[in-house]
N, C-alpha and C positions, 0 to 999 in steps of 0.2 A: 578500524576494521570494517566499519559499515559504509564508509564513504564510497568505495567502488560499487557497492550494492545500490546505494541511493542513486548514483550516476547511471547505473544500468536500468533502474526503475524509470528515471527521467527519459532515457533513450527509448525504452520500451513504450512509454506513454506517448512520446512524440511520434514514433513509428506507427502505433495503433491509431493515433489521431489522423495522421496523413492517409493511412489506408482507409479509415472510416470516412474521411472527407471525400476520397475518391469514389467510394462505394455508395455513401448515403448523403453526401453534401455537408453543409455547415453544421447541421444538427448532429450528424454522425461524428464529426470532429469534436464538437463540444462535449458530446456524451462520452467519447473515449477519453478526452482530457479529464473530465470529471471522475471517471472510473479509475484512471491512473493516479489522479491526485488523492483519491481516497486511500489507495494502497500506500502511497508515499507518506501521507500525513500520519496514518496509523503506524507505519514503520518508524517514523521519526519519534512518535510518542513512546513507542516501545523502547527505543534506544535511550531516550531521555530518562524514562523511569528505571530502566535497568542500570544505567550509569549512576543514578543517584543512590543506589543501594550501597550501603557500607557493611556488607555481610561479613561476619566474623567466622562463620562456619559454613560447611557445604549445605546444611539444611536451610540456613538463612538465605543463602544464594539461590537455592532452588525455589524457596518461597517467593523471593523477589522476582525471579524470572517468570514464575507462574502468574504472579499478580500483574506483571507488565503484559504478559500474553493475554490475560483476561481483559485488561483495559483496552488492549489493541483490538480484540475481537468485538467488544461492546462498541467501541468507537467506529469500527468498520460497519457494523450493522446500523448504527444510528446515522452515519453519513450516507450509506446506501439508501436508507429509508427516506432521508431528507431529499436526496437527489431525485429519486423516483417519484416522490410525492409532489415536488415543487416544479420540476422541469417538465413542462407540458409536452414539449416536442422531443422527449428523450428517445434515443435509438438504443433500446435495451441491450441488443447484442454488442454494440460498441462499448457501452458502459460496463457491462458485466465482463466482456472479453478482456478489456484493458485492465479492469480491476483484478481479475484472476491472474493475468500475466504478471502484474506487479507484485502480487502476493507470492507467486511462485518464484520470482526473482529474489524476493526477500528471504525466502526459505533457503536459498543457496548460500546465504551468509556463513553458514557453518562449514562450507567447503572452502571458503576464502581464508588464506593464511597471510599473516603480516610478514613483510620482508624484513 
């Protein structure tokens, strides 16, 4: 179910990187790629944690989903902090814009139905 979403996130990241490269040069492209990668990595961690759950009740399923979401958010914050703290030439608008776009694409997963 999440494969098309991850694909859209990769496409979104590539598009943001190309646009940022055109507007801000190589550092803009790298920043956008970092931001998109953060959203993709956090989404993959969420999917892995949610898939590992062997919930026997709706309460357990909800707990597993909330735990996976909490880990995703914490990982996003950590990776954003690392990127902003270590990449000296970061183009913040490219990083944050690409990150937000990939997170918004991931939230569309609930709208995707399996065939």
